[in-house]
C-alpha positions as CSV (number, residue, x, y, z in Angstrom):
1,M,63.5,38.8,-88.8
2,L,65.6,41.4,-90.4
3,K,68.1,40.1,-92.8
4,K,70.0,43.4,-93.1
5,K,73.1,44.9,-91.8
6,T,72.4,47.4,-88.9
7,I,74.5,49.9,-87.7
8,K,76.2,47.2,-85.2
9,D,77.6,45.7,-88.2
10,V,79.9,48.4,-90.1
11,E,82.5,50.4,-88.8
12,L,81.5,54.2,-87.9
13,T,84.5,55.4,-86.3
14,N,85.3,59.2,-88.0
15,K,82.7,58.3,-90.6
16,R,80.2,60.9,-91.8
17,V,76.6,59.2,-91.5
18,I,73.5,60.4,-93.2
19,M,70.4,59.3,-91.4
20,R,67.1,59.0,-92.4
21,V,64.4,59.5,-89.5
22,D,60.8,60.2,-89.2
23,F,60.2,63.3,-87.6
24,N,57.1,64.0,-88.8
25,V,55.8,65.0,-85.6
26,P,52.4,67.0,-84.8
27,L,52.8,70.9,-84.4
28,D,50.2,73.2,-82.8
29,E,49.3,76.5,-84.1
30,N,52.4,77.8,-82.8
31,L,54.5,75.4,-84.2
32,H,55.3,73.7,-81.0
33,I,55.7,69.9,-81.0
34,T,52.5,68.4,-79.4
35,D,54.3,64.6,-79.6
36,D,57.9,63.8,-79.5
37,L,57.4,60.1,-79.7
38,R,58.7,59.7,-83.3
39,I,61.6,61.9,-82.1
40,R,62.4,60.0,-78.8
41,A,62.5,56.3,-80.9
42,A,65.2,57.4,-82.9
43,V,67.5,58.6,-79.9
44,Q,68.9,55.3,-79.4
45,T,70.2,54.9,-82.8
46,I,71.5,58.5,-82.8
47,E,73.5,58.5,-79.6
48,Y,75.0,55.2,-80.5
49,I,76.2,56.6,-83.8
50,L,77.6,59.4,-81.9
51,S,79.3,57.8,-79.5
52,K,81.5,55.5,-82.2
53,N,83.1,59.2,-82.9
54,A,80.8,60.1,-86.1
55,S,79.4,62.8,-87.4
56,L,75.7,62.7,-88.2
57,I,73.6,64.1,-90.7
58,L,69.7,64.0,-90.4
59,M,67.2,64.1,-92.8
60,S,63.4,63.8,-92.5
61,H,60.0,64.9,-94.0
62,L,57.7,66.9,-92.0
63,G,54.2,67.3,-93.5
64,R,52.7,68.0,-97.0
65,P,54.4,70.9,-98.2
66,K,53.7,70.0,-101.8
67,G,57.1,69.8,-103.0
68,K,58.0,73.8,-101.9
69,P,59.3,75.5,-99.4
70,N,56.7,76.4,-96.5
71,E,57.7,78.1,-93.3
72,K,54.4,76.1,-91.6
73,Y,56.4,72.7,-92.2
74,S,60.1,73.9,-91.4
75,L,61.9,71.5,-89.6
76,K,63.2,74.4,-87.4
77,P,60.8,73.1,-84.0
78,V,62.6,69.9,-84.3
79,Y,65.9,71.2,-84.3
80,E,65.2,73.3,-81.3
81,Y,63.9,70.2,-79.7
82,L,67.2,68.7,-80.4
83,V,69.5,71.3,-79.3
84,A,67.5,71.2,-75.9
85,N,67.3,67.6,-75.5
86,L,70.6,66.0,-77.0
87,N,73.2,67.4,-75.3
88,R,75.5,67.3,-78.2
89,P,76.3,70.4,-80.8
90,V,73.4,70.4,-83.5
91,K,73.6,72.8,-86.2
92,M,70.4,73.3,-88.7
93,A,70.9,73.6,-92.7
94,P,68.9,75.8,-94.7
95,D,67.9,73.3,-97.1
96,C,68.9,69.6,-97.6
97,I,70.9,70.1,-101.2
98,G,73.1,72.8,-102.2
99,A,76.4,74.3,-101.7
100,E,76.0,75.8,-98.0
101,V,74.3,72.3,-97.3
102,E,77.5,70.5,-98.5
103,S,80.2,72.7,-96.8
104,M,78.1,72.2,-93.5
105,A,78.4,68.6,-93.6
106,K,81.9,68.6,-94.7
107,A,83.0,70.7,-91.8
108,L,81.2,68.7,-89.5
109,K,83.5,67.4,-86.5
110,P,82.9,63.8,-84.8
111,G,80.3,64.0,-82.3
112,E,78.2,66.6,-83.8
113,V,74.5,66.9,-85.5
114,L,73.4,68.7,-88.4
115,L,69.8,68.3,-89.2
116,L,68.8,68.9,-93.3
117,E,65.8,70.9,-94.0
118,N,62.1,69.5,-94.8
119,L,62.9,66.6,-97.8
120,R,59.4,67.5,-99.1
121,F,60.5,71.2,-99.9
122,H,61.5,69.6,-103.1
123,E,59.0,67.6,-105.3
124,Q,62.2,65.2,-106.3
125,E,61.8,63.8,-103.0
126,E,58.6,62.0,-103.3
127,K,59.6,61.2,-106.8
128,N,62.5,59.1,-106.1
129,D,64.4,61.2,-108.3
130,E,68.1,59.9,-109.0
131,A,69.7,63.3,-109.1
132,F,68.4,64.6,-105.9
133,A,69.0,61.5,-104.0
134,Q,72.7,61.4,-105.5
135,K,73.1,65.0,-104.0
136,L,72.1,63.5,-100.6
137,A,74.5,60.8,-101.0
138,S,77.4,62.9,-101.4
139,L,77.2,64.5,-98.1
140,A,78.0,61.2,-96.5
141,E,80.2,58.1,-96.2
142,V,77.3,55.5,-94.4
143,Y,73.6,55.8,-94.9
144,V,71.3,54.6,-92.0
145,N,67.7,54.3,-92.4
146,D,66.1,54.7,-88.9
147,A,62.5,55.9,-90.5
148,F,60.2,52.9,-90.3
149,G,57.3,54.9,-90.7
150,A,58.8,55.9,-94.1
151,A,60.0,52.4,-95.3
152,H,56.9,51.7,-97.1
153,R,57.5,54.6,-99.7
154,A,60.3,54.6,-102.6
155,H,61.4,57.8,-102.3
156,A,64.8,59.5,-102.6
157,S,66.0,59.6,-99.1
158,T,64.9,55.9,-98.4
159,E,65.5,54.3,-101.8
160,A,67.5,55.5,-104.6
161,I,69.9,57.4,-102.3
162,T,70.9,54.0,-101.7
163,R,72.6,53.5,-105.1
164,F,75.2,56.2,-104.5
165,I,76.6,55.3,-100.8
166,P,79.0,52.3,-100.5
167,V,77.2,51.4,-97.1
168,K,73.6,51.4,-96.4
169,V,72.1,49.8,-92.9
170,A,69.1,49.8,-90.6
171,G,69.1,52.0,-87.2
172,F,67.8,50.1,-84.1
173,L,64.3,51.2,-84.3
174,M,64.0,49.7,-87.7
175,K,65.0,46.4,-86.5
176,K,63.0,46.5,-83.6
177,E,60.0,47.2,-85.7
178,I,60.5,44.6,-88.2
179,D,61.4,41.9,-85.7
180,Y,58.7,42.4,-83.5
181,L,55.5,42.6,-86.4
182,E,57.7,39.7,-88.7
183,N,57.7,37.5,-85.4
184,I,54.3,38.0,-84.3
185,I,53.2,36.9,-87.6
186,E,55.6,33.9,-88.1
187,A,55.9,32.6,-84.2
188,P,53.1,33.6,-81.9
189,E,52.6,32.3,-78.8
190,R,49.2,31.0,-78.8
191,P,46.3,31.7,-78.9
192,F,47.1,34.2,-81.2
193,L,44.3,37.1,-81.5
194,A,43.8,40.1,-83.8
195,I,41.7,43.2,-83.2
196,L,41.4,45.3,-86.3
197,G,39.0,48.5,-86.6
198,G,39.3,51.8,-88.1
199,A,37.2,53.2,-90.6
200,K,37.4,51.2,-93.9
201,V,37.5,47.3,-95.0
202,S,39.3,48.1,-98.0
203,D,42.5,49.1,-96.3
204,K,42.6,45.8,-94.7
205,I,41.3,43.4,-96.9
206,T,45.2,41.9,-97.3
207,V,45.7,42.2,-93.9
208,I,42.8,40.1,-93.2
209,E,43.6,37.6,-95.5
210,R,46.8,37.0,-94.6
211,L,46.1,37.0,-90.5
212,L,43.2,34.1,-91.3
213,D,46.0,32.0,-92.0
214,R,48.1,32.3,-88.5
215,V,45.6,33.8,-85.9
216,D,43.2,31.4,-84.0
217,R,40.8,34.6,-83.6
218,L,39.8,37.8,-85.5
219,L,37.7,40.3,-84.0
220,I,36.4,43.5,-85.9
221,G,35.3,46.6,-84.8
222,G,35.3,50.5,-85.7
223,G,33.7,51.7,-88.9
224,M,34.9,48.8,-91.2
225,A,32.4,46.5,-89.3
226,F,29.4,47.8,-90.8
227,T,30.2,46.7,-94.1
228,F,30.3,43.0,-93.0
229,L,27.3,43.3,-90.8
230,K,25.6,44.4,-93.9
231,A,27.0,41.6,-95.9
232,M,25.1,39.7,-93.3
233,G,21.9,41.6,-94.0
234,K,21.6,43.5,-90.6
235,E,20.0,46.8,-90.5
236,I,22.8,49.4,-90.0
237,G,20.8,52.5,-90.7
238,A,23.1,55.7,-91.9
239,S,26.8,53.7,-90.6
240,K,29.4,54.5,-93.0
241,M,30.3,51.2,-94.9
242,E,31.7,50.6,-98.4
243,A,28.7,49.1,-100.7
244,D,31.3,48.3,-103.3
245,K,32.9,45.9,-100.5
246,V,30.1,43.8,-99.5
247,D,30.8,41.0,-101.8
248,E,34.4,40.9,-100.7
249,A,33.3,40.8,-97.0
250,T,31.3,37.8,-97.6
251,R,33.9,35.9,-99.0
252,I,35.8,36.9,-96.1
253,M,33.9,35.6,-93.7
254,A,33.5,32.8,-95.7
255,L,37.3,32.1,-95.8
256,A,37.2,32.5,-92.1
257,V,34.9,29.6,-91.6
258,E,36.7,27.6,-94.2
259,K,40.0,27.7,-92.2
260,G,38.0,26.9,-88.6
261,R,39.1,30.7,-87.6
262,E,36.7,32.4,-85.0
263,F,35.5,35.8,-86.7
264,L,33.7,38.2,-84.3
265,L,32.0,41.3,-85.0
266,P,29.9,43.6,-82.9
267,V,26.7,42.5,-81.1
268,D,25.7,46.2,-79.9
269,V,26.7,49.2,-80.9
270,I,26.4,53.1,-79.5
271,A,24.3,54.7,-82.3
272,A,24.0,58.4,-82.9
273,S,21.5,60.9,-84.5
274,E,24.7,62.4,-86.4
275,F,28.3,62.6,-86.2
276,S,29.1,64.8,-83.4
277,E,30.2,64.8,-79.9
278,T,26.7,66.1,-78.5
279,A,24.6,64.0,-80.8
280,E,21.7,62.3,-79.0
281,H,23.0,58.9,-78.7
282,R,22.0,55.2,-77.1
283,E,22.8,51.3,-77.4
284,V,21.4,49.7,-80.0
285,S,21.7,45.9,-81.1
286,A,24.1,45.7,-84.1
287,D,21.1,44.8,-86.3
288,E,18.5,47.3,-84.9
289,I,20.3,50.6,-85.7
290,P,17.5,53.2,-86.1
291,E,17.1,54.5,-89.5
292,G,19.1,57.5,-89.8
293,W,21.1,56.5,-87.0
294,M,24.7,55.8,-87.3
295,G,27.2,53.6,-85.4
296,L,29.9,55.5,-83.9
297,D,31.5,52.6,-81.2
298,I,30.8,49.1,-79.9
299,G,28.4,48.5,-77.0
300,K,29.0,47.0,-73.7
301,D,28.3,43.5,-74.4
302,T,30.4,43.5,-77.5
303,V,33.1,45.0,-74.8
304,E,32.4,42.1,-72.5
305,V,32.5,39.5,-75.3
306,F,36.0,41.3,-76.7
307,R,37.6,41.8,-73.5
308,R,37.0,37.8,-72.4
309,K,38.7,36.7,-75.8
310,I,41.4,39.0,-75.0
311,L,42.1,37.9,-71.7
312,E,42.0,34.2,-72.8
313,S,45.0,35.2,-75.4
314,K,48.7,34.8,-75.2
315,T,49.4,37.2,-78.4
316,V,47.5,40.3,-79.4
317,L,48.0,42.5,-82.9
318,W,45.4,44.9,-82.5
319,N,45.5,47.8,-85.4
320,G,42.7,50.4,-85.7
321,P,40.2,51.9,-82.8
322,M,37.0,50.4,-82.1
323,G,35.1,53.9,-82.5
324,V,35.5,57.4,-83.3
325,F,37.7,57.8,-79.8
326,E,38.6,61.2,-80.7
327,M,34.7,62.0,-79.3
328,A,34.7,61.2,-75.3
329,A,30.9,59.7,-75.9
330,F,32.6,57.4,-78.1
331,A,35.8,56.5,-76.9
332,G,34.6,53.6,-74.8
333,G,34.9,50.6,-76.5
334,T,38.6,51.7,-77.5
335,R,39.7,52.3,-74.1
336,A,37.9,49.0,-72.9
337,V,40.1,47.1,-75.4
338,A,43.0,49.0,-74.6
339,E,42.3,48.3,-70.9
340,A,42.0,44.5,-71.2
341,I,45.0,44.3,-73.5
342,S,46.8,45.9,-70.8
343,E,45.7,43.6,-68.3
344,S,46.1,40.7,-70.2
345,G,49.7,40.0,-69.4
346,C,50.0,39.1,-73.4
347,T,52.6,40.1,-75.7
348,S,50.7,42.9,-77.2
349,I,51.7,44.9,-80.7
350,I,50.0,47.6,-81.7
351,G,50.3,48.6,-85.5
352,G,50.7,52.5,-85.3
353,G,48.1,54.5,-86.7
354,D,45.0,55.8,-84.7
355,S,45.1,52.8,-82.3
356,A,48.7,53.8,-81.1
357,A,47.4,57.5,-80.9
358,A,44.3,56.3,-78.8
359,V,46.6,54.3,-76.3
360,Y,48.8,57.5,-76.0
361,Q,45.7,59.9,-75.5
362,M,44.5,57.1,-72.4
363,G,48.1,56.9,-70.7
364,L,48.5,53.5,-71.4
365,Q,51.5,53.1,-73.6
366,D,53.6,51.5,-70.7
367,K,51.5,48.6,-70.7
368,F,52.1,47.2,-74.4
369,S,54.8,45.1,-75.2
370,H,55.2,47.1,-78.4
371,I,53.9,50.0,-80.0
372,S,54.7,50.6,-84.0
373,T,55.7,54.0,-84.9
374,G,54.7,53.6,-88.6
375,G,50.9,52.7,-89.4
376,G,51.2,52.3,-93.2
377,A,54.7,50.5,-93.2
378,S,53.3,48.2,-90.2
379,L,50.2,47.4,-92.4
380,E,52.0,46.6,-95.5
381,L,54.6,44.4,-93.6
382,L,51.8,42.5,-92.1
383,E,50.1,42.1,-95.5
384,G,53.4,40.4,-96.4
385,K,54.5,43.0,-98.6
386,K,58.3,44.3,-99.5
387,L,59.2,47.7,-98.0
388,P,61.3,49.8,-100.6
389,G,63.2,51.1,-97.5
390,V,64.3,48.0,-95.9
391,E,64.7,46.0,-99.1
392,C,67.7,48.1,-100.5
393,L,69.5,48.3,-97.5
394,D,73.1,45.8,-97.3
395,D,72.3,42.3,-96.7
396,I,74.0,40.4,-93.6
């Protein structure tokens, strides 16, 4: 559980609060927000701070502007969203540091909100630069980090800033994310099942090793499954795999046997002649993928096995899709897993990233106990790593 102070542990009345949020939202070509999940996730903390008669400065990154101002990555669409939805006075600063920003911050009245411009318009942000962080810290008296999606990065607004501000605490979203993810690892109701997918084994090796100490069963799907299938000597055609990780895959499967964990791989796949929505495709055994063809989803027999294991479980952790869910022809496996979890009545946690995107795309988001807002941060937490943006907060 989070052993750091939260906003409920400190005095906020008449204080100026600077809060790191994760408003890195997707925008369309007209710079309109296409998914407001990350903004909505921070609203509880925002409303609580303002209800304490504090003034609030919000700061975030958006996209990858490479350390220079770029209108395409401006937070103006977020500002317009906040004006329309917060029912509070909201202002937008022309930058995140500088004389004009300082005067706007000082002029804030209790209950008012100031949104700073994109932190990554300055290269010092990602370099965790102390001078830059000190300028951000000078804007307020209390620092709140509610940006779980950025907590695994030691950046100026998440780590260095805490060296220059007397009070630094977690927001409600940060607390919820860490409590859910740590609780599922340390005290799951059993049987405890983990489902891992996505493209690469290399992204998940440490997670798999840690989970093998804790889960009862591990199901593997997505592109990463083919490295394991190759390690077993299966014919995987032109399916994407990591040749330099075959030995690691062999070691992990041996480790699962040694620890007495059920380790399940696809028994059949949807194979396609090329990586395309319109490619010729058919269901084949996982060890009989035709030469030149590639597996892009799990097959119906695998779905049936995975579904049965999910319905037998009391706790399910899911990170990574079962196939190329962005293409309708190869979304069936991911949808089936999502539906089985939603029907199971278990405690269910999605570790952010593509699996979270898939669940929202399918409209099943309300059927899960918790959907993380941070794919990278949740993976690092599951690996047992310390998150720089959390470690630097005040201890309870």
